[in-house]
N, C-alpha and C positions, 0 to 999 in steps of 0.2 A: 742750391740756394737754401732749401728748407733745412737741411742738416746744418749748414753754416749758421743759420739763424737760431736753431735749437741749441747749438753749442754756445753761441755768443750770449744767449739768454742766461746761461749758467755762470757768466763772468760779470764782474763789475763794469760799468760804462767806461771807466778810465782805461781798462785793458783791452777793450773790444777791438780797437783799430789794429793794434799789433797782432792780436790773435787772428783777426780776419785775414791779415796778410799771410800769416803762417798757414792758415787753412787753404788759402788760394795757392800757395806753393805746393800743396799736396796734389790737388786736382789739375794743376797746370803743368805738372812735371812731364818731361818728354818720355820717360820710361817708367815702368812699374817699379823698378829698383829705386829710382830717384824719388818716386812717390812714397815708397816704403820708408826711405830714409827721412823724408820730410814728416811723415806720419809719426815715426818714432821720436823725432826731435820735438814735435808738438807735445806728445805724451810726456816726454822727459821734462820739458819746460813747464808745463802747466799742471801736471799731476800732483806735485806736492801741495800747491795752494788751492787748486780747483779740481778735486777728484770727480765731482759730479759732471763737469764739462768734459773731462777726458773719458769718463765712462760712457757718456752720451755718444761720443765720437767712436770709441773703440768697439762698442757693441755691433756696429754695422760696417766694420772694416772690410769684410769680404764683398759686400754689396757695393760699397763706395769705390772699390778698386776694380770692379768687374769690367768696366768699360775698356780697360787695357787689353782685354781678350777679344776685342772687336776691331774692325778696320779703322784706321785713324780718321778716315773721312766721316765716320759715324759718331765720333766722340762728342762733337758739339750737340748733336741731337739727343744722344743718350744722357748727357749731363744736365739737360734742361727739361723742365716740364711745362714751359711756357705755352707751347702749342695747345696742349690739353687744357690748361687753365684759361687761356684766352677764348677757346671755343666754348667751354662751359660757362665762362663769364657772360658771353653774349646770350646764351640760352637762359641763364639765371636772371639776367636783366629783363628779358621779355616775359618770362613766366611769373616774376614777381608783380609785374604791372597788370597781368591779366588774371590774377588770383581769383578763383571763384567764378570766373566767367565761362569756363569750359568744363566739359565732362572729362573723365579720365582719358577716354579715347581721343577726344579733341586735343587735349593737352599733349599726349604722346605724338599725335600727328604734327602739331605745331613744333614740338621739339625736334622731330625728325627733319622737318622742312628747314628749321633754323640751322641744324647741323649741315644740311646740304648746301645752304647758302654760305656758311663759314668755310666749307670744304673748297669752294672756288678760289679762296684767297691763300690756301696752303701752298707752300713751296715744296718742290720735289726734294727728297732726301739727298743730301750730298753723298756721293759714292753709291747711288742706288744700284749700280751694276755689280756691287759686291754682295748684295742681298742673297743672291743665289748661292754664293759660296758660304755665307753664314748659315743659311738654312740647311745646306747639305752637310754641315759639320766641319768644314775646313777650319783649321786652327789658326789663330792670329796671336802674335806676341808683340806687345808694345805697338799695336796698330799695323804690323807688317805680317803678311801671310807667311806661315811656317811651311817650308818645303821639306821633302823627304831628307835631303842632305842636312838641313838644319836639325831635324829630329835625331838623325844618327849621330851627329856631332855632339848633341846635348847629352 
């Protein structure tokens, strides 16, 4: 979402809806190959008139496409930063209200307790049973585990 907003900020309001749809086609693609095609199409379409927007997108291409190397069940969690932002939002809301009332240690303790309360509402990661495979370095391509046969054929 943040990258989408940064790219759209480099475009005029009149072209933002169409560009937003083109950006969504990149990260909603089924495979990395399809995403690369959509990415290249976006660059080809917008680079002549809006080089700043395409440069903003292009400089992070590797990072933006990295989620294709993880299990498909994890893609939704990787593509969003909402859980982090909502947790920090709750902490920010409380700490602004009590500004100057606590010592540094008291403030850290309060932030820790607020984090623990927020943790109770967290949902379990989709495909959490794949975490062990990711940690041990098993490779995934387009969200599917790569087996030895696939590697030899490639």
